[in-house]
Steps between C-alpha positions, in 0.01 A plus 500: 500500500787735578655439158173581321470819708852598398427444134176696533682794658766485228226515237334796672832686520557444129151628418561812710832566327337466156213730605744762627702478179184545291400805703843654453497431126147638465609821669806544281335414166399860410856620560640226276255586221653847451807408302556823302663795676308829486588743220692813603300822513582788268296764679359588840169339589320630808393250765131579459488362144628151586253213519416351839765255622425130482379361830509136601224398741665404829212308656542170307875495562458583868230237548710242318800579718293467817358167380847362429645620831205391714476166319868436559465599865199269541684200355810581706298507824321181395836335437633614838192371684532156341870484577432602859237226527752243379758620753243485780416140406870410508541661843197313637631173358843555656346593836295180490809293427688666788214429743484135387873459560471653847712806438224758494 
């Protein structure tokens, strides 16, 4: 059972790494799409005549980051609780053996 839990946690870690990589690539895709450098200006252009700057909505990226972090934290705490349970069982087993041998 412990081996299957380890393989499950390894799978979850891999999924989280892939999800994080996809989020990073999705955020950097617009920057990679602009391959041509801007043309030099020949004359002065006032700031008021420029179009509105491009804005990327932050909410989906922020929510995705929170999901990844909280999901990783949840699986980490779950992993720790199962490991602690296994250690507690080992301690109880060892205490039982010591009492049976008369050393406890």
